[in-house]
C-alpha angles and dihedrals in degrees: 000000000000115000133177113181120187124202141165100069123132145115122317135168121247110280092029132119138236135180118215121200132196121197115203130199141158098048140058097279096188091060095058132079110230128216142179122221131177138203124201122200110284093006136100122259110269137197117256109170143333138196129197123248092261095048099256135109102040115195125201138192111248090242093064102029111129093016105060129053125194121203139162140205110208091187090061099033090237136136124192139197116202109199123191137167087031119198131201088251089063088070107120146106107280119215132196118218133191117202137183127156106307095349128091134164130193135202125223095253138240125240120241117189121186114189143124 
């Protein structure tokens, strides 16, 4: 049974930091590229960051470049998103995604709220 479980969301003031985690199980984690997406209220889900199966070649959306860092630990089946200098426009539900060829799996999401 494939599972992706996000954690680490919450409320933070503008300029603050959060670290999201995604625990994977039920598939060969090290064979899948991992990504983070987010969806703000009333908006479509958008790409945030991705990392290749081996941990190289991270890609970021322009809106988070220089502020967010994606990483993974294949020994622990975990992927992370370090978020700093957070802005109110970063408020969204953040989703973890595993992707390989025609296969993709999604987590249930974790809420991040940035406000004063």
